[in-house]
C-alpha beads as a LAMMPS data file, in Angstrom:
LAMMPS data file: protein, C-alpha beads

394 atoms
393 bonds

1 atom types
1 bond types

-500.0 500.0 xlo xhi
-500.0 500.0 ylo yhi
-500.0 500.0 zlo zhi

Masses

1 110.0

Atoms # bond

1 1 1 -21.630 -409.985 -119.974
2 1 1 -24.659 -408.526 -118.279
3 1 1 -27.217 -407.092 -120.754
4 1 1 -30.439 -405.240 -120.307
5 1 1 -31.825 -406.296 -123.691
6 1 1 -34.329 -409.122 -123.865
7 1 1 -33.263 -412.722 -123.432
8 1 1 -34.081 -415.748 -125.624
9 1 1 -37.314 -416.352 -123.660
10 1 1 -38.656 -412.869 -123.993
11 1 1 -37.764 -411.757 -120.570
12 1 1 -35.969 -408.566 -119.229
13 1 1 -34.747 -409.900 -115.803
14 1 1 -37.992 -410.801 -114.129
15 1 1 -40.228 -408.977 -116.476
16 1 1 -41.788 -409.828 -119.855
17 1 1 -42.899 -413.159 -121.285
18 1 1 -46.132 -413.966 -122.929
19 1 1 -49.167 -414.602 -120.843
20 1 1 -52.006 -414.969 -123.167
21 1 1 -55.242 -416.828 -123.723
22 1 1 -55.023 -420.107 -125.471
23 1 1 -56.872 -418.748 -128.532
24 1 1 -54.037 -416.323 -129.201
25 1 1 -51.198 -418.790 -128.647
26 1 1 -50.818 -419.615 -132.353
27 1 1 -50.811 -415.907 -133.485
28 1 1 -48.151 -414.941 -130.973
29 1 1 -46.079 -417.972 -131.584
30 1 1 -46.286 -417.185 -135.451
31 1 1 -45.082 -413.697 -134.640
32 1 1 -42.245 -414.783 -132.387
33 1 1 -41.050 -417.165 -135.189
34 1 1 -41.283 -414.450 -137.896
35 1 1 -40.212 -411.192 -136.489
36 1 1 -36.403 -411.455 -136.164
37 1 1 -36.024 -413.091 -139.564
38 1 1 -38.205 -410.584 -141.225
39 1 1 -36.657 -407.530 -139.464
40 1 1 -33.131 -408.696 -140.321
41 1 1 -33.876 -409.545 -143.870
42 1 1 -32.239 -407.325 -146.593
43 1 1 -35.621 -406.854 -148.307
44 1 1 -37.297 -405.550 -145.210
45 1 1 -34.420 -403.253 -144.273
46 1 1 -34.359 -401.717 -147.649
47 1 1 -38.037 -400.983 -147.772
48 1 1 -38.192 -399.800 -144.168
49 1 1 -35.189 -397.451 -144.554
50 1 1 -36.558 -396.033 -147.721
51 1 1 -39.942 -395.223 -146.144
52 1 1 -38.307 -393.796 -143.086
53 1 1 -36.169 -391.454 -145.271
54 1 1 -38.607 -390.459 -147.918
55 1 1 -42.026 -390.830 -146.219
56 1 1 -41.376 -390.000 -142.638
57 1 1 -38.581 -387.501 -143.139
58 1 1 -35.752 -389.078 -141.126
59 1 1 -33.162 -388.626 -139.796
60 1 1 -34.977 -386.352 -137.335
61 1 1 -32.691 -383.363 -136.245
62 1 1 -30.656 -383.439 -133.168
63 1 1 -31.074 -379.760 -132.103
64 1 1 -28.842 -377.943 -129.548
65 1 1 -31.311 -375.920 -127.534
66 1 1 -29.179 -372.970 -126.597
67 1 1 -31.482 -371.007 -124.330
68 1 1 -32.658 -374.151 -122.557
69 1 1 -29.007 -375.210 -122.141
70 1 1 -28.126 -371.817 -120.653
71 1 1 -31.023 -372.104 -118.116
72 1 1 -29.941 -375.556 -116.893
73 1 1 -26.231 -375.003 -117.081
74 1 1 -25.418 -377.838 -119.494
75 1 1 -25.516 -378.714 -123.095
76 1 1 -29.089 -379.938 -124.033
77 1 1 -29.793 -381.485 -127.257
78 1 1 -33.356 -382.160 -128.350
79 1 1 -34.054 -385.213 -130.501
80 1 1 -36.924 -383.958 -132.640
81 1 1 -39.274 -386.770 -133.125
82 1 1 -42.039 -384.139 -133.213
83 1 1 -40.845 -383.291 -136.822
84 1 1 -41.777 -386.788 -138.150
85 1 1 -44.643 -387.262 -140.509
86 1 1 -47.762 -387.551 -138.282
87 1 1 -45.941 -385.464 -135.541
88 1 1 -44.510 -388.229 -133.189
89 1 1 -42.234 -391.079 -133.037
90 1 1 -45.198 -393.649 -133.405
91 1 1 -44.653 -393.809 -137.145
92 1 1 -41.267 -395.430 -136.880
93 1 1 -42.929 -398.539 -135.378
94 1 1 -46.222 -398.672 -137.382
95 1 1 -44.342 -398.725 -140.587
96 1 1 -42.130 -401.560 -139.580
97 1 1 -45.142 -403.544 -138.202
98 1 1 -47.240 -403.145 -141.340
99 1 1 -44.408 -404.277 -143.458
100 1 1 -44.046 -407.356 -141.256
101 1 1 -47.951 -407.902 -141.281
102 1 1 -47.888 -407.903 -145.076
103 1 1 -45.007 -410.436 -145.186
104 1 1 -47.126 -412.644 -142.868
105 1 1 -50.149 -412.472 -145.215
106 1 1 -52.451 -410.509 -142.770
107 1 1 -55.115 -408.254 -144.523
108 1 1 -56.698 -406.569 -141.581
109 1 1 -55.081 -404.216 -139.047
110 1 1 -56.159 -403.308 -135.480
111 1 1 -54.580 -400.985 -132.971
112 1 1 -55.261 -399.437 -129.656
113 1 1 -54.480 -395.681 -128.950
114 1 1 -54.533 -393.322 -125.890
115 1 1 -53.588 -389.815 -127.127
116 1 1 -54.364 -390.747 -130.660
117 1 1 -50.774 -390.484 -132.098
118 1 1 -50.374 -394.192 -132.520
119 1 1 -53.947 -394.406 -133.921
120 1 1 -53.077 -391.848 -136.571
121 1 1 -49.726 -393.428 -137.398
122 1 1 -51.471 -396.830 -137.776
123 1 1 -54.355 -395.290 -139.849
124 1 1 -51.682 -393.551 -141.938
125 1 1 -49.693 -396.661 -142.816
126 1 1 -52.876 -398.536 -143.561
127 1 1 -53.916 -395.809 -146.014
128 1 1 -50.366 -396.185 -147.583
129 1 1 -50.625 -399.883 -147.849
130 1 1 -54.310 -400.175 -148.685
131 1 1 -55.274 -402.230 -145.660
132 1 1 -58.414 -402.277 -143.454
133 1 1 -57.943 -400.538 -140.152
134 1 1 -59.835 -400.583 -136.907
135 1 1 -58.587 -398.447 -134.015
136 1 1 -59.839 -398.896 -130.416
137 1 1 -59.803 -395.707 -128.303
138 1 1 -61.307 -395.093 -124.860
139 1 1 -64.381 -392.783 -125.013
140 1 1 -62.655 -390.337 -122.551
141 1 1 -59.772 -390.060 -124.935
142 1 1 -62.010 -389.820 -127.963
143 1 1 -63.450 -386.635 -126.269
144 1 1 -60.153 -385.001 -125.307
145 1 1 -58.285 -385.951 -128.521
146 1 1 -61.129 -385.330 -131.028
147 1 1 -58.760 -383.853 -133.747
148 1 1 -56.744 -387.101 -133.831
149 1 1 -60.074 -388.961 -134.053
150 1 1 -61.036 -386.970 -137.122
151 1 1 -57.560 -387.456 -138.629
152 1 1 -57.978 -391.289 -138.274
153 1 1 -61.404 -391.156 -139.931
154 1 1 -60.108 -389.024 -142.697
155 1 1 -57.358 -391.631 -143.355
156 1 1 -60.065 -394.321 -143.747
157 1 1 -59.837 -396.025 -140.271
158 1 1 -62.846 -397.018 -138.304
159 1 1 -62.500 -395.647 -134.736
160 1 1 -64.297 -397.694 -132.114
161 1 1 -64.987 -395.723 -128.794
162 1 1 -64.589 -397.990 -125.761
163 1 1 -67.077 -397.339 -122.915
164 1 1 -65.704 -400.043 -120.355
165 1 1 -63.671 -399.165 -117.257
166 1 1 -62.155 -395.731 -117.187
167 1 1 -62.614 -395.435 -120.855
168 1 1 -58.880 -394.776 -121.454
169 1 1 -55.846 -396.621 -122.874
170 1 1 -56.043 -399.731 -120.690
171 1 1 -59.690 -400.397 -121.727
172 1 1 -58.834 -399.648 -125.463
173 1 1 -56.078 -402.327 -125.272
174 1 1 -58.535 -404.917 -123.649
175 1 1 -60.914 -404.460 -126.614
176 1 1 -58.253 -404.757 -129.188
177 1 1 -57.097 -407.965 -127.625
178 1 1 -60.699 -409.297 -127.601
179 1 1 -60.931 -408.406 -131.350
180 1 1 -57.698 -410.191 -132.048
181 1 1 -59.085 -413.336 -130.259
182 1 1 -62.142 -413.272 -132.518
183 1 1 -60.156 -412.737 -135.717
184 1 1 -56.806 -414.597 -135.326
185 1 1 -56.404 -415.756 -138.931
186 1 1 -56.516 -412.617 -140.994
187 1 1 -55.932 -409.847 -138.378
188 1 1 -52.583 -408.324 -137.231
189 1 1 -52.497 -406.335 -134.091
190 1 1 -50.115 -403.231 -134.247
191 1 1 -49.280 -402.570 -130.525
192 1 1 -48.087 -399.066 -130.251
193 1 1 -45.649 -399.354 -127.336
194 1 1 -43.166 -401.649 -125.689
195 1 1 -45.947 -403.401 -123.917
196 1 1 -47.857 -406.733 -124.443
197 1 1 -46.742 -410.295 -124.901
198 1 1 -43.192 -411.143 -126.253
199 1 1 -42.260 -410.322 -129.021
200 1 1 -43.983 -407.014 -128.948
201 1 1 -41.786 -405.100 -126.370
202 1 1 -38.611 -406.259 -128.230
203 1 1 -39.950 -405.643 -131.625
204 1 1 -41.242 -402.187 -130.917
205 1 1 -37.964 -401.296 -129.325
206 1 1 -35.972 -402.508 -132.240
207 1 1 -38.212 -400.546 -134.566
208 1 1 -37.710 -397.402 -132.490
209 1 1 -33.982 -397.906 -132.093
210 1 1 -33.544 -395.904 -135.243
211 1 1 -33.782 -392.951 -132.750
212 1 1 -30.571 -393.922 -130.853
213 1 1 -28.865 -395.053 -133.905
214 1 1 -29.269 -391.468 -135.275
215 1 1 -28.286 -389.929 -131.955
216 1 1 -24.890 -391.888 -131.980
217 1 1 -24.157 -390.525 -135.502
218 1 1 -25.403 -387.034 -134.785
219 1 1 -23.473 -386.558 -131.580
220 1 1 -20.341 -387.735 -133.206
221 1 1 -20.738 -384.973 -135.843
222 1 1 -21.629 -382.365 -133.287
223 1 1 -19.577 -383.298 -130.237
224 1 1 -16.855 -385.435 -131.545
225 1 1 -18.123 -388.391 -129.451
226 1 1 -20.911 -390.791 -130.022
227 1 1 -22.458 -390.920 -126.594
228 1 1 -24.084 -388.364 -124.146
229 1 1 -23.765 -388.127 -120.470
230 1 1 -27.582 -388.289 -120.005
231 1 1 -30.468 -389.549 -122.053
232 1 1 -33.886 -388.373 -121.028
233 1 1 -37.344 -389.509 -122.269
234 1 1 -40.934 -389.825 -120.937
235 1 1 -42.422 -393.185 -120.208
236 1 1 -46.057 -394.486 -120.457
237 1 1 -45.701 -397.848 -122.190
238 1 1 -42.309 -396.540 -123.085
239 1 1 -41.650 -396.825 -126.817
240 1 1 -39.962 -393.522 -127.364
241 1 1 -37.691 -394.036 -124.344
242 1 1 -36.784 -397.591 -125.503
243 1 1 -35.827 -396.220 -128.892
244 1 1 -33.832 -393.413 -127.322
245 1 1 -31.798 -395.758 -125.133
246 1 1 -31.655 -398.946 -127.236
247 1 1 -27.947 -398.507 -128.372
248 1 1 -26.824 -397.183 -125.060
249 1 1 -28.575 -399.415 -122.552
250 1 1 -25.568 -401.488 -121.751
251 1 1 -23.093 -398.451 -121.827
252 1 1 -22.525 -397.534 -118.246
253 1 1 -21.155 -394.126 -119.133
254 1 1 -24.626 -393.001 -120.105
255 1 1 -27.031 -392.080 -117.270
256 1 1 -30.759 -392.801 -118.196
257 1 1 -33.496 -390.613 -116.792
258 1 1 -37.144 -391.589 -117.439
259 1 1 -40.069 -389.368 -116.603
260 1 1 -43.405 -391.000 -115.712
261 1 1 -46.744 -389.216 -115.158
262 1 1 -47.168 -388.206 -111.459
263 1 1 -50.724 -386.825 -112.204
264 1 1 -51.832 -384.832 -109.057
265 1 1 -49.018 -386.354 -107.028
266 1 1 -47.773 -389.872 -106.485
267 1 1 -49.676 -390.291 -103.188
268 1 1 -52.907 -388.526 -104.365
269 1 1 -54.692 -391.485 -105.692
270 1 1 -54.590 -389.694 -109.018
271 1 1 -51.473 -390.732 -110.600
272 1 1 -49.881 -392.963 -113.373
273 1 1 -46.551 -393.279 -111.762
274 1 1 -46.356 -397.030 -112.316
275 1 1 -42.700 -397.531 -111.271
276 1 1 -43.198 -395.752 -108.059
277 1 1 -46.582 -397.229 -107.288
278 1 1 -46.678 -400.615 -109.148
279 1 1 -46.179 -404.110 -107.925
280 1 1 -45.331 -407.062 -110.067
281 1 1 -48.289 -408.450 -111.869
282 1 1 -49.583 -409.381 -115.381
283 1 1 -51.132 -406.869 -117.698
284 1 1 -51.966 -407.280 -121.390
285 1 1 -49.966 -410.474 -121.753
286 1 1 -46.797 -409.276 -120.040
287 1 1 -45.339 -409.553 -116.526
288 1 1 -44.306 -406.098 -115.348
289 1 1 -45.102 -403.460 -112.680
290 1 1 -48.789 -402.773 -112.427
291 1 1 -50.724 -400.227 -110.263
292 1 1 -52.987 -402.584 -108.345
293 1 1 -54.789 -402.904 -105.068
294 1 1 -54.209 -405.546 -102.260
295 1 1 -56.397 -408.005 -104.134
296 1 1 -54.405 -407.549 -107.410
297 1 1 -57.225 -405.659 -109.031
298 1 1 -55.819 -402.988 -111.601
299 1 1 -56.214 -399.533 -110.385
300 1 1 -57.339 -396.715 -112.680
301 1 1 -54.331 -394.432 -113.421
302 1 1 -54.663 -390.691 -113.975
303 1 1 -52.609 -388.224 -115.989
304 1 1 -53.312 -384.911 -117.750
305 1 1 -51.619 -386.642 -120.653
306 1 1 -53.811 -389.158 -122.603
307 1 1 -50.637 -390.942 -123.720
308 1 1 -49.231 -391.650 -120.299
309 1 1 -52.228 -392.761 -118.157
310 1 1 -51.426 -396.510 -118.448
311 1 1 -51.462 -398.685 -115.171
312 1 1 -48.462 -400.776 -116.452
313 1 1 -45.069 -400.116 -117.959
314 1 1 -42.939 -401.794 -120.661
315 1 1 -41.076 -404.728 -119.084
316 1 1 -37.743 -403.181 -120.372
317 1 1 -38.287 -400.161 -118.170
318 1 1 -39.529 -402.142 -115.232
319 1 1 -36.305 -404.043 -115.241
320 1 1 -34.104 -400.898 -115.700
321 1 1 -35.825 -399.395 -112.627
322 1 1 -35.524 -402.459 -110.575
323 1 1 -31.850 -402.876 -111.461
324 1 1 -31.158 -399.171 -110.872
325 1 1 -29.926 -398.766 -114.412
326 1 1 -32.397 -395.968 -114.906
327 1 1 -33.404 -393.088 -112.590
328 1 1 -37.174 -392.678 -112.689
329 1 1 -38.766 -389.399 -111.776
330 1 1 -42.619 -388.811 -111.339
331 1 1 -43.393 -385.370 -112.952
332 1 1 -46.787 -384.018 -111.920
333 1 1 -49.405 -382.402 -114.235
334 1 1 -48.476 -378.796 -113.195
335 1 1 -44.641 -379.481 -113.541
336 1 1 -45.239 -380.957 -117.098
337 1 1 -47.345 -377.859 -117.998
338 1 1 -44.831 -375.362 -116.758
339 1 1 -42.033 -377.328 -118.709
340 1 1 -43.997 -377.094 -121.831
341 1 1 -44.590 -373.443 -121.685
342 1 1 -40.882 -373.077 -120.892
343 1 1 -39.684 -374.788 -124.037
344 1 1 -42.298 -372.981 -126.142
345 1 1 -41.217 -369.606 -124.740
346 1 1 -37.400 -370.371 -124.765
347 1 1 -37.044 -372.292 -128.009
348 1 1 -40.279 -371.827 -130.059
349 1 1 -41.084 -375.506 -129.807
350 1 1 -44.587 -376.539 -128.483
351 1 1 -44.024 -380.126 -127.296
352 1 1 -46.741 -382.974 -126.712
353 1 1 -47.810 -383.193 -123.138
354 1 1 -46.140 -386.524 -122.890
355 1 1 -42.677 -385.084 -123.868
356 1 1 -43.316 -382.203 -121.478
357 1 1 -42.982 -384.662 -118.676
358 1 1 -39.424 -385.375 -119.813
359 1 1 -38.731 -381.703 -119.861
360 1 1 -40.148 -381.294 -116.328
361 1 1 -37.348 -383.744 -115.139
362 1 1 -34.673 -381.258 -116.170
363 1 1 -35.026 -379.215 -113.022
364 1 1 -34.781 -382.276 -110.857
365 1 1 -31.242 -383.109 -111.903
366 1 1 -27.980 -381.411 -110.849
367 1 1 -26.013 -381.052 -114.232
368 1 1 -22.446 -380.140 -114.636
369 1 1 -21.554 -377.484 -117.170
370 1 1 -19.694 -380.162 -119.258
371 1 1 -22.648 -382.534 -119.335
372 1 1 -24.168 -383.387 -122.801
373 1 1 -27.861 -384.218 -122.414
374 1 1 -30.039 -385.625 -125.110
375 1 1 -33.777 -385.341 -124.368
376 1 1 -36.352 -386.784 -126.856
377 1 1 -39.252 -384.651 -127.821
378 1 1 -41.426 -387.574 -128.741
379 1 1 -44.323 -385.609 -130.264
380 1 1 -45.586 -382.071 -130.994
381 1 1 -48.165 -380.286 -129.060
382 1 1 -50.921 -379.593 -131.638
383 1 1 -53.144 -382.326 -130.083
384 1 1 -52.809 -380.790 -126.710
385 1 1 -53.467 -377.218 -127.581
386 1 1 -56.839 -377.148 -125.709
387 1 1 -55.342 -378.371 -122.545
388 1 1 -52.469 -375.901 -122.755
389 1 1 -54.902 -373.073 -123.335
390 1 1 -57.011 -373.968 -120.264
391 1 1 -53.864 -373.986 -118.240
392 1 1 -52.073 -370.967 -119.672
393 1 1 -49.801 -369.429 -117.022
394 1 1 -50.726 -365.860 -116.001

Bonds

1 1 1 2
2 1 2 3
3 1 3 4
4 1 4 5
5 1 5 6
6 1 6 7
7 1 7 8
8 1 8 9
9 1 9 10
10 1 10 11
11 1 11 12
12 1 12 13
13 1 13 14
14 1 14 15
15 1 15 16
16 1 16 17
17 1 17 18
18 1 18 19
19 1 19 20
20 1 20 21
21 1 21 22
22 1 22 23
23 1 23 24
24 1 24 25
25 1 25 26
26 1 26 27
27 1 27 28
28 1 28 29
29 1 29 30
30 1 30 31
31 1 31 32
32 1 32 33
33 1 33 34
34 1 34 35
35 1 35 36
36 1 36 37
37 1 37 38
38 1 38 39
39 1 39 40
40 1 40 41
41 1 41 42
42 1 42 43
43 1 43 44
44 1 44 45
45 1 45 46
46 1 46 47
47 1 47 48
48 1 48 49
49 1 49 50
50 1 50 51
51 1 51 52
52 1 52 53
53 1 53 54
54 1 54 55
55 1 55 56
56 1 56 57
57 1 57 58
58 1 58 59
59 1 59 60
60 1 60 61
61 1 61 62
62 1 62 63
63 1 63 64
64 1 64 65
65 1 65 66
66 1 66 67
67 1 67 68
68 1 68 69
69 1 69 70
70 1 70 71
71 1 71 72
72 1 72 73
73 1 73 74
74 1 74 75
75 1 75 76
76 1 76 77
77 1 77 78
78 1 78 79
79 1 79 80
80 1 80 81
81 1 81 82
82 1 82 83
83 1 83 84
84 1 84 85
85 1 85 86
86 1 86 87
87 1 87 88
88 1 88 89
89 1 89 90
90 1 90 91
91 1 91 92
92 1 92 93
93 1 93 94
94 1 94 95
95 1 95 96
96 1 96 97
97 1 97 98
98 1 98 99
99 1 99 100
100 1 100 101
101 1 101 102
102 1 102 103
103 1 103 104
104 1 104 105
105 1 105 106
106 1 106 107
107 1 107 108
108 1 108 109
109 1 109 110
110 1 110 111
111 1 111 112
112 1 112 113
113 1 113 114
114 1 114 115
115 1 115 116
116 1 116 117
117 1 117 118
118 1 118 119
119 1 119 120
120 1 120 121
121 1 121 122
122 1 122 123
123 1 123 124
124 1 124 125
125 1 125 126
126 1 126 127
127 1 127 128
128 1 128 129
129 1 129 130
130 1 130 131
131 1 131 132
132 1 132 133
133 1 133 134
134 1 134 135
135 1 135 136
136 1 136 137
137 1 137 138
138 1 138 139
139 1 139 140
140 1 140 141
141 1 141 142
142 1 142 143
143 1 143 144
144 1 144 145
145 1 145 146
146 1 146 147
147 1 147 148
148 1 148 149
149 1 149 150
150 1 150 151
151 1 151 152
152 1 152 153
153 1 153 154
154 1 154 155
155 1 155 156
156 1 156 157
157 1 157 158
158 1 158 159
159 1 159 160
160 1 160 161
161 1 161 162
162 1 162 163
163 1 163 164
164 1 164 165
165 1 165 166
166 1 166 167
167 1 167 168
168 1 168 169
169 1 169 170
170 1 170 171
171 1 171 172
172 1 172 173
173 1 173 174
174 1 174 175
175 1 175 176
176 1 176 177
177 1 177 178
178 1 178 179
179 1 179 180
180 1 180 181
181 1 181 182
182 1 182 183
183 1 183 184
184 1 184 185
185 1 185 186
186 1 186 187
187 1 187 188
188 1 188 189
189 1 189 190
190 1 190 191
191 1 191 192
192 1 192 193
193 1 193 194
194 1 194 195
195 1 195 196
196 1 196 197
197 1 197 198
198 1 198 199
199 1 199 200
200 1 200 201
201 1 201 202
202 1 202 203
203 1 203 204
204 1 204 205
205 1 205 206
206 1 206 207
207 1 207 208
208 1 208 209
209 1 209 210
210 1 210 211
211 1 211 212
212 1 212 213
213 1 213 214
214 1 214 215
215 1 215 216
216 1 216 217
217 1 217 218
218 1 218 219
219 1 219 220
220 1 220 221
221 1 221 222
222 1 222 223
223 1 223 224
224 1 224 225
225 1 225 226
226 1 226 227
227 1 227 228
228 1 228 229
229 1 229 230
230 1 230 231
231 1 231 232
232 1 232 233
233 1 233 234
234 1 234 235
235 1 235 236
236 1 236 237
237 1 237 238
238 1 238 239
239 1 239 240
240 1 240 241
241 1 241 242
242 1 242 243
243 1 243 244
244 1 244 245
245 1 245 246
246 1 246 247
247 1 247 248
248 1 248 249
249 1 249 250
250 1 250 251
251 1 251 252
252 1 252 253
253 1 253 254
254 1 254 255
255 1 255 256
256 1 256 257
257 1 257 258
258 1 258 259
259 1 259 260
260 1 260 261
261 1 261 262
262 1 262 263
263 1 263 264
264 1 264 265
265 1 265 266
266 1 266 267
267 1 267 268
268 1 268 269
269 1 269 270
270 1 270 271
271 1 271 272
272 1 272 273
273 1 273 274
274 1 274 275
275 1 275 276
276 1 276 277
277 1 277 278
278 1 278 279
279 1 279 280
280 1 280 281
281 1 281 282
282 1 282 283
283 1 283 284
284 1 284 285
285 1 285 286
286 1 286 287
287 1 287 288
288 1 288 289
289 1 289 290
290 1 290 291
291 1 291 292
292 1 292 293
293 1 293 294
294 1 294 295
295 1 295 296
296 1 296 297
297 1 297 298
298 1 298 299
299 1 299 300
300 1 300 301
301 1 301 302
302 1 302 303
303 1 303 304
304 1 304 305
305 1 305 306
306 1 306 307
307 1 307 308
308 1 308 309
309 1 309 310
310 1 310 311
311 1 311 312
312 1 312 313
313 1 313 314
314 1 314 315
315 1 315 316
316 1 316 317
317 1 317 318
318 1 318 319
319 1 319 320
320 1 320 321
321 1 321 322
322 1 322 323
323 1 323 324
324 1 324 325
325 1 325 326
326 1 326 327
327 1 327 328
328 1 328 329
329 1 329 330
330 1 330 331
331 1 331 332
332 1 332 333
333 1 333 334
334 1 334 335
335 1 335 336
336 1 336 337
337 1 337 338
338 1 338 339
339 1 339 340
340 1 340 341
341 1 341 342
342 1 342 343
343 1 343 344
344 1 344 345
345 1 345 346
346 1 346 347
347 1 347 348
348 1 348 349
349 1 349 350
350 1 350 351
351 1 351 352
352 1 352 353
353 1 353 354
354 1 354 355
355 1 355 356
356 1 356 357
357 1 357 358
358 1 358 359
359 1 359 360
360 1 360 361
361 1 361 362
362 1 362 363
363 1 363 364
364 1 364 365
365 1 365 366
366 1 366 367
367 1 367 368
368 1 368 369
369 1 369 370
370 1 370 371
371 1 371 372
372 1 372 373
373 1 373 374
374 1 374 375
375 1 375 376
376 1 376 377
377 1 377 378
378 1 378 379
379 1 379 380
380 1 380 381
381 1 381 382
382 1 382 383
383 1 383 384
384 1 384 385
385 1 385 386
386 1 386 387
387 1 387 388
388 1 388 389
389 1 389 390
390 1 390 391
391 1 391 392
392 1 392 393
393 1 393 394
């Protein structure tokens, strides 16, 4: 039977794998050998589930958004990842990975971050577990997400601003990989999305799959069936989307809609719509779709959202798009802003700018009144308030 999950070699169709410098070969191999065994062990599951319940505050609600549903002529449920501790889905992954790091005997944690949510989630679990924490963040993002930077510092993390390239997420990831190369023995790299060399895309998807596991249970309670007609989520690297679709990816009854960042427009030269613009290439240890020029040089992406301006995409999503299992829509800055204000005014929920891209996709789909739609609100909008205020509709 055909599956869209990872194969034994770490590939999703053509995409994935581990393309890494020799110096990291041992680290990645060690991780490949350890992760499944640890994630499936009873002691890990017990500790992970207990922390998700009592520390993160899961399960996150599945909320029927009545006014939004009325507007789009279907039943729209919002999966409220914005209500997790730290305000986003990122914490599901960092808790799982730090438990793994501890079991592997690592003592120092590094991470990369764009919008800062993964950085905050990593700094949070390092404080909880009493571990050294260094977070790499592009200087551009440090400036536009300064509240998250201060939170990380308050939690005891060292934030290292990165001044190479565009000074955003790609560059922060480059620096984190460089650090890992220099400290392979004691350092564990917590990657924040379904990107990077195998086993990261699969591991992050598994840790985030708690989202779709809960959706199944919650829909059964609220709708009398455990699957929706549509699943919708935003994609940058794609971890909230991977978690949303994990248990449904091989279920053809469920349509998958992914929203990527169109920026100022797909053809404007100022976009992060990797699936629309990308060609096959290698980025950060993985074969996937990459925004690049004729010579294969990675192009700088752009999005109003610091969490979506990545020039690659998780290999799972590259494969879903290539195989036409998912419909991928590019949502421009102005469409995302409009959708954010719409949710705020209709439902009293201020979403993160990333999640606003998923909301912006609602108007591009022709729903039937009987359709049950689950859309993941991946994070809350506190970190984006300044951007929202600058762009407030008249």
